[in-house]
N, C-alpha and C positions, 0 to 999 in steps of 0.2 A: 294871168295872175298866179295861178296854181304853180306854174313852172318857176316863176320868180321866188315864190315862197319855198318851194322844194330846193332850189339852188341855194338860197340863204341858209336853210336848215342844214343842208349838206356841207356848206362852207363852214358853218359854226361847229358842226360835229367833227370835221376833219381838223380844224384848228385846235380843238380840245384834245384830240388824240395825239397830234404831233407836238403839242405843248407840254406833254407829260415829261417831267424831268427824270432822267435815269439816276437811280440811287441804289447803293448797296445796302443790304439788310443782313444783320448777323443774328442768327438764332442758335442758341446753345442747346445741346441735348440735355444738359443739366448745368445750372449755375452754382451748384454746391457739390464738392467732392468730400465724402465722409471716409476718412482713412480707417475709422473704427479704432480698435485697439491694435497697435502695431508694436512689434518687438524693437527693442533698442538696437540701433545700427542696421535695421532692415532697409529694404529698398523703399526709398521715399518718393519715387517717381510715379506720377499720375498724369492723366491727360483729360483736358476739357475738349470735347468734340463740338464742332459747330458747322452750320451750313449757311452759305450765302443765298438767302431767299429773295434777294433783290434782282434788279435787271442791269446792274453795272458791276465791274470788278470790285471786290472788297480788298482794301489794303489795310493791314494791321500796322499802325505806325509805331506803337510803343506798348509794351507790357511791363508793368512794374508790380512789386510786391510791397506789403506793409512792413516787411522785416528782412534783414539780411539772411535769415535762416531759410527763406523760401526763394528759389531761383526759377523764374519763369523763362520759357523760350518760345518766341513767336515765329510764325511762318514767314519766310523771307519773300516768297513770290505772292503776287495777288491771287486771290481765290475767285475764280470766275463764277458767274451766276449759276446756281443749281449745284455747285460743287461743294465738297466738304473740306474742312481743314482741322487742325488741332493746335492747341497751346499746351505745351508740356510744362509741368510744374514739378520741381524737385524740392522736397522738404528735408531738412537736416535732422535725421532721426537719432542723432547723438544727444539731443536735448530731451530729457525726460519730462513728461507732464503733458498737459492739455495742448492741443493744437487749435488755434482759431486765428486764421490769417486771411487777409484780403489780397486779391490780385486784380489790378486795374488794367483794363484793356482799352486802348485808344485806337480809333479807326476812322475811315471815311464813311461809315455806315450812317443811316438816318438817325440812329442813337449813337453819337460818336464816343461815348464813354460808358463802359459796362464794368460793374464790380462783381467779381466772382469770389467764392469763398471756399477755403479748405478747412476742414475740422477733423478732430480725432483725438487720440491720446497715445503717447509713446510710453510703453510700460517700462518700469524700473527693471534693470538687468538682473536683479537679485532673485 
């Protein structure tokens, strides 16, 4: 009887282990980039760094911004489990004034949509 009970427990445990679904998980180093005060026409390129903390390849399907003044660039290749990647964002610093824009990332991660933020201020050239 003990052997049957042990076999049933072992079978249940192994079915639970093998039934786990593989999923990608995206974890950003920071979900906000603060440009601070930047000079007019200065370099507006910044990078969001992330890691795939899941157990399946991470595929970034789309990255979009809330405005045409912000141009995001997504990685083309899948990010393998445990590896890092980056999403480059270029803000048009010819626009004087406050920066507050959203960058939406769509992927196959367990949380398929993430919203990142850039903020700061472009100083007047005078």
